[in-house]
C-alpha positions in Angstrom: 1.7 -1.1 27.3 1.9 -0.5 31.1 4.8 1.8 30.5 2.9 3.6 27.8 -0.1 4.0 30.1 2.1 5.3 32.9 3.7 7.8 30.5 0.3 9.0 29.3 -0.8 9.6 32.9 2.4 11.6 33.6 1.8 13.7 30.6 -1.8 14.4 31.5 -3.2 12.5 28.5 -6.5 10.9 29.2 -7.1 9.2 25.8 -5.0 7.4 23.2 -6.7 6.7 19.8 -5.1 4.4 17.3 -6.7 4.1 13.9 -6.9 1.6 11.0 -5.4 -1.3 13.0 -5.2 -4.7 11.3 -7.1 -7.5 13.2 -3.9 -9.2 14.1 -2.1 -6.0 15.2 -0.1 -6.8 18.4 -1.2 -3.5 19.9 -4.9 -4.6 20.1 -4.0 -7.6 22.3 -1.6 -5.5 24.3 -4.4 -2.9 25.0 -6.8 -5.7 25.9 -4.3 -7.0 28.4 -4.1 -3.6 30.0 -7.9 -3.2 30.3 -9.1 -2.9 33.9 -5.6 -2.1 35.2 -4.7 1.3 36.5 -8.1 2.9 35.7 -7.7 2.4 31.9 -10.4 1.0 29.6 -10.1 0.3 26.0 -12.7 0.0 23.2 -12.3 -1.5 19.7 -14.6 -0.2 17.0 -14.9 -1.0 13.3 -13.1 1.6 11.1 -12.4 1.0 7.4 -11.4 -2.0 5.3 -8.3 -3.1 3.5 -8.1 -5.6 0.7 -5.6 -8.4 0.6 -4.8 -11.3 -1.7 -2.9 -14.4 -0.8 0.0 -15.0 -3.2 0.9 -18.5 -4.3 4.4 -19.5 -5.4 3.5 -19.3 -9.1 2.1 -16.5 -11.3 -0.3 -18.8 -13.1 -1.7 -20.0 -9.8 -2.4 -16.4 -8.9 -4.3 -15.9 -12.1 -6.3 -19.0 -11.4 -7.4 -17.4 -8.1 -9.3 -14.7 -10.1 -12.7 -15.3 -11.4 -12.9 -16.2 -15.1 -13.9 -12.7 -16.3 -11.1 -10.9 -14.4 -8.5 -13.5 -15.4 -9.4 -13.0 -19.0 -9.2 -9.2 -18.6 -5.8 -9.3 -17.0 -4.4 -11.6 -19.8 -6.1 -9.5 -22.5 -4.6 -6.2 -21.2 -1.2 -7.8 -20.9 -1.4 -9.1 -24.4 -2.5 -5.7 -25.8 0.4 -4.0 -24.0 2.9 -6.5 -25.4 1.4 -6.2 -28.9 1.2 -2.4 -29.1 4.2 -1.0 -27.3 7.8 -1.7 -26.4 7.5 -1.7 -22.7 9.7 -2.3 -19.6 8.8 -2.8 -16.0 11.6 -1.8 -13.7 12.2 -1.2 -10.1 14.1 1.9 -9.0 17.8 1.0 -8.9 20.8 1.9 -6.8 20.4 4.6 -4.2 22.3 7.2 -6.3 19.3 7.2 -8.7 16.7 7.4 -5.9 16.3 11.2 -6.1 15.5 11.0 -9.8 13.1 8.1 -9.3 11.4 10.0 -6.5 10.8 13.0 -8.7 9.4 10.8 -11.4 7.0 9.2 -9.0 5.8 12.6 -7.7 5.3 13.9 -11.2 3.2 10.9 -12.3 1.3 11.0 -9.0 0.1 14.5 -9.7 -0.3 14.3 -13.5 -3.9 13.5 -14.2 -6.1 14.3 -11.2 -6.7 17.7 -9.6 -7.3 16.2 -6.2 -4.0 14.4 -6.2 -2.2 17.6 -7.4 -3.8 19.5 -4.6 -3.0 16.8 -2.1 0.7 16.8 -3.0 1.5 20.1 -1.2 5.1 21.2 -0.5 4.8 19.6 2.9 3.4 16.4 1.6 6.1 16.2 -1.1 8.7 16.5 1.6 7.0 13.7 3.5 7.0 11.4 0.4 10.7 12.2 -0.2 11.6 11.3 3.4 9.4 8.2 3.3 10.9 6.9 0.1 14.5 7.5 1.4 13.7 5.8 4.7 12.2 2.8 3.0 15.2 2.5 0.8 17.6 2.8 3.8 15.8 -0.2 5.3 15.8 -2.2 2.1 12.0 -2.2 2.1 11.4 0.1 -0.9 9.8 -1.3 -4.1 9.3 1.6 -6.4 8.3 0.5 -9.9 7.9 2.2 -13.2 6.1 0.9 -16.3 7.8 2.5 -19.3 6.5 2.6 -22.8 8.9 3.4 -25.7 11.4 4.5 -22.9 8.9 7.0 -21.4 7.6 6.6 -17.8 3.8 5.8 -18.2 2.9 4.6 -14.7 4.3 4.0 -11.2 3.5 2.2 -8.0 5.1 2.8 -4.6 5.2 -0.4 -2.7 7.2 -1.7 0.3 7.9 -5.2 1.4 7.9 -6.4 5.0 7.8 -10.0 6.4 6.8 -11.5 3.0 4.0 -9.0 2.6 3.9 -6.5 -0.3 2.1 -3.3 0.6 0.8 -1.0 -2.2 1.2 2.5 -0.8 0.3 4.8 -3.7 0.5 5.1 -7.5 0.1 7.4 -10.5 0.1 7.2 -14.3 0.1 9.3 -17.5 -3.3 9.5 -19.1 -1.8 9.7 -22.5 -1.4 6.0 -22.2 -4.8 5.3 -20.8 -5.8 3.2 -23.8 -3.2 0.6 -22.8 -4.5 0.4 -19.2 -1.1 1.4 -17.8 -2.6 2.3 -14.4 -4.0 -1.1 -13.6 -1.2 -3.0 -15.3 1.4 -1.3 -13.2 -0.4 -2.8 -10.2 -0.8 -6.2 -11.9 2.9 -6.3 -12.7 3.8 -5.4 -9.1 1.8 -8.4 -7.9 3.6 -10.6 -10.4 7.0 -9.2 -9.2 5.8 -9.9 -5.6 5.1 -13.5 -6.5 8.5 -13.8 -8.1 10.1 -12.2 -4.9 8.5 -14.9 -2.7 5.9 -12.6 -1.1 3.0 -14.5 0.5 0.5 -11.7 0.7 -0.3 -8.5 -1.2 -2.0 -5.8 0.8 -3.7 -3.0 -1.1 -4.1 -1.0 2.1 -7.2 0.8 3.2 -9.9 1.8 0.7 -12.6 -0.1 -1.2 -11.7 0.8 -4.8 -13.2 -1.6 -7.3 -9.9 -2.6 -8.9 -8.8 -4.2 -5.6 -11.6 -6.7 -5.7 -11.0 -7.4 -9.4 -7.4 -8.3 -8.7 -8.4 -10.9 -6.2 -8.4 -8.8 -3.0 -10.6 -10.0 -0.1 -11.9 -7.5 2.4 -10.3 -7.4 5.8 -11.8 -5.1 8.5 -9.7 -2.5 10.2 -10.3 -1.1 13.6 -10.0 2.0 15.7 -8.8 1.3 19.3 -9.2 3.9 22.1 -7.5 3.7 25.5 -9.3 6.0 28.0 -8.5 6.9 31.6 -11.4 7.0 34.0 -11.6 8.2 37.5 -12.8 6.0 40.4 
């Protein structure tokens, strides 16, 4: 961090702001170590929250972590899906199919909500394409599709790092709303994470109700500012 601080000074930058930092982020401690040196001071303030759930080694053990009502709801929704539709849950395959999978994700992302369609501008679409390609290059990409009768009904974009599965974004087709495909695509990604040996599932920032219902526990996030002062 001393090198970073020196570079900021050379560039004439008097403040560095880092947002949505996890409590165990290495940069927080690094900035604390820098405080009081070379006229820099740092502050750490509450920002948003993320929701995380610890993953056991067994799917049934995960279900037992949920409260009785939510455990019943997950099982009921899964049974209804199994009873009413021929479904498959698959992860995007070899890299030569990645472009097609990316376009399917983008289509489902924008399908049902005006705000999501407006968010996915040309520039943002290019960002997502680059992001998915980069995650694939680093073997971190976990792009899942829930298919009903061979048709893509829902998708979740996840990535795995250091035995943690991160849920980045999702989308679904409202024609299949009665079968709860949106929430089940997330449930099945948790199950796949358990089977892959992940030890934690991070829903990332935001306090959406479904995160709590699927066992997520609130974890505070922070904004850290590094400011130069003159003596």
